[in-house]
TORKE-703744 format. One record per residue (C-alpha): residue in one letter; x negated, z negated, y negated. Coordinates in steps of 0.5 Angstrom, whole numbers. Each point is the difference from the previous one (the first is absolute). Example, Ala and Ser with C-alpha at 12.3 -4.5 7.8 and 13.67 -1.06 7.14 Angstrom:
2
- r | X | Z | Y
- A | -25 | -16 | 9
- S | -2 | 2 | -7
! end
This chain:
175
- r | X | Z | Y
- M | -98 | -167 | -95
- P | -6 | 2 | 4
- E | -7 | -4 | 1
- K | -6 | 3 | -3
- P | -5 | 0 | 4
- A | -7 | -5 | -1
- A | -6 | 2 | -5
- A | -5 | -1 | 4
- V | -6 | -4 | -3
- Q | -6 | 1 | 1
- T | -6 | -6 | -1
- A | -7 | 2 | -2
- P | -5 | -3 | 3
- S | -4 | -7 | -3
- R | -6 | 1 | -3
- P | -6 | -4 | -1
- P | 1 | -4 | -6
- V | -5 | 3 | -5
- K | -7 | -3 | -3
- A | -1 | 0 | -7
- A | -8 | 2 | 1
- I | -4 | 0 | -7
- P | -6 | 5 | -1
- K | -5 | -4 | -1
- S | -5 | 7 | -3
- I | 1 | 7 | -2
- F | -1 | 3 | 6
- E | 6 | -5 | 4
- R | 5 | 1 | -6
- M | -1 | 8 | 0
- N | 1 | 0 | 8
- H | 6 | -6 | -1
- L | 3 | 5 | -5
- Y | -2 | 6 | 4
- D | 5 | -3 | 6
- T | 5 | -1 | -4
- I | 1 | 6 | -3
- S | 0 | 3 | 8
- R | 4 | -5 | 1
- R | 5 | 2 | -5
- A | -1 | 8 | 1
- F | 1 | -1 | 8
- E | 7 | -4 | -2
- L | 3 | 6 | -6
- F | -3 | 5 | 6
- E | 5 | -4 | 5
- K | 6 | 0 | -5
- D | -1 | 7 | -2
- G | 2 | 1 | 8
- R | -8 | 1 | 2
- V | 2 | 7 | -2
- D | -8 | 4 | 0
- G | -3 | 3 | -6
- H | 1 | -5 | -5
- D | -6 | -5 | 2
- L | -3 | 1 | -8
- N | 6 | 0 | -3
- H | 1 | -7 | 3
- W | -6 | -3 | -1
- L | -1 | 2 | -7
- E | 8 | -4 | -1
- A | -3 | -6 | 4
- E | -7 | 0 | -5
- R | 5 | 0 | -7
- E | 4 | -5 | 4
- F | -6 | -5 | -1
- L | -5 | 3 | -4
- H | 2 | 1 | -7
- P | -5 | 5 | -5
- V | -6 | -3 | -4
- H | -1 | 4 | -6
- I | -7 | 0 | -2
- R | -4 | 2 | -6
- M | -8 | -1 | 1
- E | -4 | 2 | -7
- E | -7 | 0 | 0
- T | -6 | -1 | -6
- D | -7 | 0 | 1
- A | 0 | -7 | 1
- E | 6 | -1 | 6
- F | 7 | 2 | 3
- V | 6 | -3 | -3
- V | 6 | 1 | 6
- H | 7 | -2 | -3
- A | 6 | -1 | 6
- E | 7 | -1 | -1
- L | 2 | -6 | 3
- P | 7 | -2 | -2
- G | 3 | -6 | 3
- F | -7 | -3 | 3
- T | -3 | -6 | -2
- A | -8 | -1 | -1
- S | 1 | -4 | 7
- D | 4 | 6 | 3
- V | -6 | 4 | -1
- E | -7 | 1 | 4
- V | -6 | 6 | -3
- N | -6 | 1 | 5
- V | -5 | 4 | -3
- E | -6 | 3 | 4
- P | -5 | 4 | -4
- R | 3 | 7 | 0
- R | 8 | -3 | 2
- V | 5 | -4 | -4
- T | 7 | -3 | 5
- I | 6 | -3 | -3
- T | 4 | -4 | 5
- G | 6 | -4 | -2
- K | 6 | -2 | 4
- R | 5 | -4 | -4
- E | 7 | -4 | 2
- S | 7 | -1 | -3
- K | 5 | -5 | 2
- Q | 7 | 0 | -3
- E | 6 | -3 | 1
- S | 7 | -1 | -3
- K | 6 | -4 | 2
- K | 7 | 3 | -3
- A | 6 | -4 | 4
- G | -3 | -4 | 5
- V | -4 | 7 | 3
- V | -8 | 0 | -1
- Y | -3 | 7 | -2
- T | -8 | 0 | 3
- E | -4 | 6 | -2
- Q | -7 | 1 | 2
- C | -5 | 4 | -2
- S | -7 | 2 | 2
- D | -4 | 5 | -4
- E | -8 | 2 | 3
- I | -4 | 5 | -4
- F | -7 | 3 | 1
- R | -4 | 5 | -3
- T | -7 | 2 | 1
- M | -5 | 4 | -5
- E | -7 | 3 | 1
- L | -4 | -1 | -6
- P | -5 | 5 | -2
- T | -6 | -4 | 0
- E | -2 | -7 | 2
- V | 2 | -6 | -3
- N | -3 | -7 | -1
- T | 6 | -4 | 4
- T | -3 | -6 | -2
- K | 2 | 0 | -8
- V | 6 | 4 | 1
- T | 7 | -4 | -3
- A | 7 | 1 | 0
- A | 6 | -2 | -3
- L | 8 | 0 | 0
- K | 4 | 0 | -5
- D | 7 | 3 | -2
- G | 0 | 4 | 7
- V | -6 | 4 | -2
- L | -7 | -2 | 4
- D | -6 | 1 | -3
- V | -7 | 0 | 4
- Q | -7 | 1 | -4
- L | -5 | 2 | 5
- P | -7 | 1 | -3
- K | -3 | 6 | 2
- A | -7 | -3 | 5
- A | -6 | 2 | -4
- A | -2 | 7 | 2
- T | -7 | 1 | 4
- K | -5 | 5 | -1
- P | -4 | 4 | 5
- A | -6 | -3 | 1
- R | -6 | 3 | 3
- V | -5 | -4 | 5
- A | -7 | 1 | 2
- P | -2 | -3 | 7
- K | -5 | -4 | 2
- A | -4 | 1 | 5
- A | 1 | -5 | 6
! end
């Protein structure tokens, strides 16, 4: 029986251990997410044989893997805006709402881990979901009176409108 040639085995170069960084601000979270998507898009580029011309497809696929769409509906009355955001599976501690006078940003991250044993074999599954959504508001809101509540997977954010200021005419005084 003829001998078969041995398969060549090539080991991957060792990489430094990955450190988990906990972003401290919304801007750091955005930069961290952008870097994560960039790395994944590059991995997809390499997986496709480093062929040019598919950059946008790689980027959009990486975004889909890390960002989940947040369906939002906004209502306006004379006194306030009410934002309803669908966040199934998220708890209040997973979500953060940041409000500026003309912008509301909803971010969140949840992680789940499931472990099961069958016939002496342990199966572990870990999943992470992250959301990020920003909405521009047509008028300024009073940021000190904003309230938010999460119930049955729906986040309701009440944004009272800021008191309208009327134009004023000021007569200069002689100095």
